[in-house]
C-alpha positions in Angstrom: 0.0 0.0 0.0 1.7 3.2 -1.1 0.5 6.4 0.3 1.2 9.6 -1.4 3.0 12.1 0.8 1.4 15.6 0.4 3.8 18.4 -0.3 3.8 21.2 2.3 3.6 24.6 0.8 3.2 28.1 2.3 -0.5 28.0 1.3 -1.1 24.7 3.2 0.8 25.9 6.2 -1.3 29.1 6.4 -4.5 27.2 5.7 -3.6 24.9 8.6 -2.8 27.8 10.9 -6.1 29.6 10.1 -8.1 26.4 10.5 -6.5 25.8 13.8 -7.2 29.3 14.9 -10.9 29.0 14.3 -11.1 25.3 15.4 -12.1 23.7 12.2 -9.0 21.6 11.4 -10.0 18.0 10.6 -8.1 15.0 11.8 -6.8 14.0 8.4 -5.2 17.4 7.8 -3.8 17.5 11.3 -2.1 14.1 10.8 -0.8 15.1 7.4 0.7 18.3 9.0 2.5 16.3 11.7 3.8 13.7 9.2 5.0 16.0 6.4 5.7 19.4 7.9 8.3 20.9 10.1 7.3 22.2 13.6 8.9 25.6 13.2 7.0 26.3 9.9 3.7 25.7 11.6 4.8 27.5 14.8 5.8 30.7 12.9 2.7 30.6 10.8 0.5 30.2 13.9 2.4 33.1 15.6 1.9 35.4 12.6 -1.8 34.5 12.3 -2.4 35.0 16.0 -0.6 38.4 15.9 -2.6 39.5 12.9 -5.8 38.4 14.6 -4.9 40.3 17.8 -4.0 43.4 15.7 -7.4 43.3 14.0 -9.2 43.0 17.3 -7.1 45.8 18.8 -7.8 48.1 15.8 -11.5 47.4 15.9 -11.8 48.1 19.6 -9.6 51.3 19.3 -11.8 52.5 16.5 -15.0 51.9 18.4 -13.7 53.6 21.5 -12.5 56.6 19.5 -16.0 57.1 18.0 -17.8 57.1 21.3 
């Protein structure tokens, strides 16, 4: 039984980080990430996605408070 190893690209790493952020990562993708990817790639992508999310929330709250 030969199983095709999926190639990890920047797009798949970002997709996995975004899926993990909102909690919709499925088990097959999670296992594929652990088997074919490197920890630091996913760690850095997760940190960037988290920082961007926090920046958007901070900007939205700052804008709302400035208008009131």
